[in-house]
N, C-alpha and C positions, 0 to 999 in steps of 0.2 A: 504494499500499499502506500504509494506517494502523495504528496500533497493534490498533487492535482487530481489526484482520481478523490479528492472529498467533494460531496456536494458542499454548497454555501460555505460556508464559514469563513471566511473570506480575513475578516477581523483578528480572531484568533489563530489563524495560519500565521497574520503576522506577527503577533506577539513570541509567538511560539520560534519564528526563524530568527524574530527582535533578540531573542533569548539565548539560542545555539551561536549567534555571532557574533552576542556582547560576552561569551563566557559565562554570562548569569544563569544557571541552570541548578535549582533548588532541588536538593536530592532527592524531597521524597513530595509529589505532585498528585493529587487530587482531580482527576478529572470527574466533573458531576454535570449529569443531561438526562432531559425530559429522554423518552425510550423512542430511537430511531432518529436522531442527532448525527451522530456520527463520533459518540469521542472515543470510544477504540480505533477506529481505520485513523482517527485524529494522532492519538499516542501513539501509535504504532507510527507512523506516517513521520511524528518528531522524531523518535529514538532511531531510526534509519537515518534521519537527517543529521543527528547529532556523532553516528560511527560512520558519515560516509566520507570518503579521502575525499571529493573532490565536489561538494557543494557549490551547485549555483546558487545565487540571490534569492530562488523563491523555491528549488527542491533539490532533493537529493539525486546526483551521475545517472543512478541506474546503471553504473559501468562496472565501477568499482569493488572488488574482492568481497568487500562490507554489504554493497548494494546487492549483489548476485546470491549472496548468501541466507540474507532477510526475502529476498523475492521466493526464497525455498522454504523463510520460517524455521530454517536451520543453523542458523549463526550461534558460535559458540557461544557466545557473552550477552544469549538474550534467553530469560526465560518466562514461563507462561507459571501463572495460577489458576485455578478457575474452579467454580462447583463439577464436583462428578458425584454419580450414583454411584458408590463401592459393591463391587464383586470379586468378595472371598474363594470363593469358586472357580474364576476365573482368575484369581490371583490381581485384578487391577482394585488397588488401595488409594493408590495417589495416582495424580494430575500426569505424570511422567509416564504411567500403565497408558494412558487415554492420549498420549502426543501424536502419535501415528493421524486418530482419526479428527482428531483437532486441528491438526494441520490442513488434514481433507478440507472440514469444514469452514478453514478461514479462509482456504482460496479459493473456494465458491461461493462463497456470501461475504463480503463485506460487513452487512451492516445487517447485524441479528437481535433476537433477544435470547432470555431463557430458554423459554418454551421452545424457541428454534433450535438450540443447541440441543434440548433433552429429546425431542421425536427427529433430530438427525441420531441421537443415538439409541434409539427405540427404549428409551426407560421415561417414558414421558406421565407413567403412571408411579414415579417414584420423586424424592423429595431431593433432590439436588443441594449440595454445602461442600465445602472449604475445610476439610477433615482435621482434627489434630495431630495425627502425623502428618501433614503435610508442614507442619510449622519444621518439622525435622530435616525436611528436605529442604528447606531455603535455607535454614541455617548449612546443612550442608554445603547447600552448592555455593552460598554467598562467603564461604570462609578458604574459597577455590580461588586462584589467582586468575585474575584475568588473561585471556588466551591476546585477545588482541584489538579489545574495540580501546576508544576513548572514554565509555561509558558500559560498566556492565549495566544489563536493565534488568528488571526483574517486575512483568507487567503483573497485575493481580486486577483481573474483571470479577465486578460484582465482589469486594473485601464483604459489604454486611452480611453476605450468606459465611461468611466466615464463623466456625468454630472457636468460641468463646478463647482456648488453651493456643490454638493457632495467633486469634488475633494479639493478644497478650505476648507471643515472642515475637510477632513480626512489629511489633511496638518495640520492643526492646533493641532489635535490629536498626529501625527508625532511629531512635534514639543514640544510638551508634554506629551509625553505618559503616560499613566497610570502607576504603579508598574505592575513588572512580566507579561508585555503585548506585545508580539512577534507580527512586522506587515511582513507577507508575501507578495511581489507581483506578480502575475507570470504575465509577458509581450512575447507577440509577436511584437507589435510595439515599443520600450521606446522612441521611441522619439516624439513619440503622448502626453505623459505624461507631463502633466504641470512641467516646468521646477525646482523650486521648492521642489517636491516630488522627481523628479529624484536625486536633488542635498542634500538630506535629507536621501538616502538611500545608503547601499551597496550593488552593484550593482555586481550580481552573473551571467557572462557571460556563456551560456549552448551553447556547439558545436551540430552540429548538428552530429548525432549517427555515431559512426564508421561502416563501410558495415561490415565490419568480423562482428560485434556482433549484426548485424541485420543476417546474413544470419544464423549464430549459430541459433538465437532463431527462426528462419523460418524452420530448420531443423529439430529443438528439438522441439518445439512446437506444429509445423502445419503438419510434416512429407515431406515436400518437399524433392525430392528428391537435392541432393549438386550444380547438374546443372541449376536447377531451382529455387533456393534457392539464387544461383549467379547470375539470370538473370534479378530476381525481388528485390534483392539487391542493381543491380546497377540501377536501374528505380528509386528506393525511394531514393536513395543519401541523405543517412542519415535521410528521413523522414519516422518515422515506420505509419503514419497515411498513407501514399501513397503507402507504403509495402502494408497493408491491403486492400485498395481498389485496387490495381493489383490484389491480391488473389481474389478477391470476385468480380471482375469485375464491380466494383461498376457503380450503373443504372445512378447515376450522374454525371458520366466520361464517357458513354457512350454519357448520352443527351449532354453533352457541346461538343465531338465529332463530332455527328451529326450536330450541330447547327452551330459549326467552315467551319465544310465542306460547309453545306448547306449556308454560310454566304460567303465565298469564292468563291464560283461556281457562288451564283448570281452576285456578284461584277466581278469577271471576264467577264460573259456574256453579262453584263450590263441590268442583267432582273429587272427592277423596279419595277415589279409588287410581285415580288419574296424578293426582298428586303424590303417592305412594308409588305409583309405578315411574313418574318421572325422575323421582329420591335413587328410586336401585337405581338409575341408569348413570347417575354420578357419582355412584361408586366404582361402577369403571372408569372414570376420565383420570383419574390419580389428583393428589391434594394442588398441582401447581397448576395443571388444567382447571383446577376447580375453583380456584383461584385467580384463574385468566378470566374464568366466568362470569363471578361475579364484577368483575371491573367492566367486562363487556355487558352487564346487566348495569351496574351504574352510569354508567357511557350513556345506554339505550335509553334510561328515567332522562337523565339531562335532554336528551336531545328531545324528549316528548316532550317537557316541559318547556321546551324553550319553542315547540312548534306551536305554542299559543299565540307568540308574539308577531307569527305572519313576517317574520325579518330571515327570508333564506339563506342569508350571508352568515348567519348565527346556527344554522346544521349543517351537521357534519354527517351525513347520510348516503350509502349507497344508494342504488334506488330500488333494493328487495325489503331494507331496514326503512325507507320512508314509505316507502308503499304500506307495510304495516301499520307504520303510525299514522298516519292517516284516520284508520278508524282508532288505535288506543291510544293515543294521544290526549282525549276527552277527560281518560279517567286520569291522569299525573295531575296533580292543580297544586296550589297554593295552601291546600288542606291536607295534603300527602306525602309533599315531594322528600320533606325535611325527612319523617319518620320512615320513608319509603328507604332514602339513601340512610339511615344510622340503620335501620337491620340488615341491611348488604356488608355493612359495615360489620357490623358485629358477627355476621357468620363468617366471614373473612377472618377475624380475629377467632373466632370458634375452631374454624381448617387449621390454622396456624399451630393450635393449643393440641389438634390430635383428635379433635374431639370427632364422637362417630358422623361421617359425613352425609348417610341417610336421614340419621335424626335431625340432623343441619337443616338441610334440603326441605322436609317435608315440615318445620316446625318454622321455617320461613316461608314457605308456600302457604301455610295456616293464616299465617301474621300479614301477607299479601294481602289475602280475602278481605281480610277487617279493611284494610286502608284503602281498597281500589275503589270501595262503598261512599267514603267521603265523599 
């Protein structure tokens, strides 16, 4: 990944390049983004630029030995830490055990989220974390001498998923960093990272991608017409992952919409049998997808509430979502919208706490039954 491959984010690119050129490189940097803004490819392009033998004013050269190794994601001084699902039977318990899959995954898609990664692994029914055992690997790697790079780089994707033991050991490394070592942390939820890591890292806030930049990319790389690109860019609302889902009509989004429609219809009609059957379906989704579904429902509740204002520029729905909302939106109003959102947030917390998902979603459906009647 090069700076030229990053969609938009021109101001951030300039700041990162200036940091490298001036040699002012904080040893721990926390890239914070709303999902789909490109924090990971930005951090990777920055690491490449710092270690390039012949960087230009705007990007890495792409020809030196360091760049060629970064192309293959196999530079000896580049390390990755990311959430995994441990599999003791296959002896896959640390990130390095998944390194081959990780490299192939990154080569196929520079913009991604946790759900995309879990789907790629075929582990969507399990919860991914960065295990305590990873901390020993981090210490071992950073105790080695740098092979050839100006900066030895440890990229930690989603540090908020770190086991507490691992987070505390990483903190110690950040407090007493080995020479010429750079920690690049990339987070969607920085508030979930332990405060001491946050306070010892320079925070770089990545904004959602400008809609114009998404539109230009959709037209140049995917051949969309100006009108289609504008429509997709509006729905994506700065999230390039969302833009890709809209283009591909993601099967997962279709599933979530059908589940949402079924849940709302069962609740409105007081179909207890249907509520139970739908709740049973959620068990098979796995906790990460259950949480993703609840995020989808929260978005749909918001969109249906905004629908009343008759301001199309404020709505971010695709055709199928908007079609359902023309009939459903009257049931989301100022008398129930806050309570609906509160119940969805409560269900999300319960899933995180490993409460039985069948009970969570059945109870949620019953509460929605009452709220939709307001």
